C-alpha positions in Angstrom: 104.3 72.3 92.1 102.6 73.0 95.4 100.3 76.0 96.0 102.7 77.2 98.7 105.4 77.4 96.1 103.2 79.5 93.8 102.3 81.9 96.6 105.9 82.2 97.7 106.9 83.1 94.2 104.1 85.7 93.9 105.3 87.3 97.2 108.9 87.3 95.9 107.7 89.1 92.7 105.8 91.5 94.9 108.8 92.2 97.1 110.9 92.8 94.0 108.4 95.3 92.7 107.2 93.2 89.7 103.7 92.7 91.2 101.5 94.6 93.6 99.3 92.7 96.1 95.8 94.1 96.4 94.0 92.8 99.5 90.2 93.0 98.9 89.2 91.2 102.1 90.7 89.0 104.8 92.3 86.0 103.1 91.6 87.2 99.6 94.3 89.0 97.5 94.9 89.7 93.9 98.3 90.2 92.3 98.4 93.2 90.0 101.0 93.6 87.2 100.2 97.4 87.2 102.6 98.6 89.9 102.1 102.3 89.2 100.0 104.6 91.4 96.3 103.7 91.0 93.3 102.4 92.9 90.7 99.7 92.3 87.0 98.9 92.1 86.3 95.4 93.5 83.0 93.9 92.3 82.0 91.7 95.3 79.4 89.8 93.1 81.7 88.8 90.3 85.1 89.0 92.0 86.4 91.4 89.3 89.1 93.9 90.1 89.2 97.0 87.8 91.9 99.7 87.8 91.0 103.3 88.7 93.7 105.8 87.4 95.5 107.4 90.3 94.7 110.9 88.9 90.9 110.2 89.2 91.0 110.2 93.0 92.2 112.9 95.3 93.0 111.9 98.9 93.8 114.6 101.3 94.3 115.3 105.0 95.7 111.9 106.0 96.3 111.4 109.7 99.9 111.6 110.9 101.5 108.2 111.1 102.7 107.0 114.5 106.1 108.3 115.7 109.0 106.7 113.8 106.8 105.7 110.8 106.1 107.2 107.4 103.3 106.6 105.0 104.5 104.4 102.2 101.4 104.5 100.0 97.7 104.7 100.2 95.6 101.9 98.6 91.9 102.5 98.0 89.6 99.6 97.1 86.0 100.7 96.3 83.7 97.8 96.8 80.8 97.6 94.3 78.2 95.1 93.2 77.1 95.0 89.6 73.4 95.1 89.0 71.9 92.3 87.0 
């Protein structure tokens, strides 16, 4: 099986609501099976992605989206680095 086939399948699962893609930096994504409302810590040193419950963070006063658009969801990734 080719790598392209794997990524196409992951994106189909994401489009179908079975997975959630979490982009941590350009060209680097994780596919999360927890599709409910939550955010993430991303440890840049270890590459570990950890859930933050959605109720633990309050985001307010978002800017208005451009005309003809609506906010679908807000994804927050907090970058951390573990201390050795």
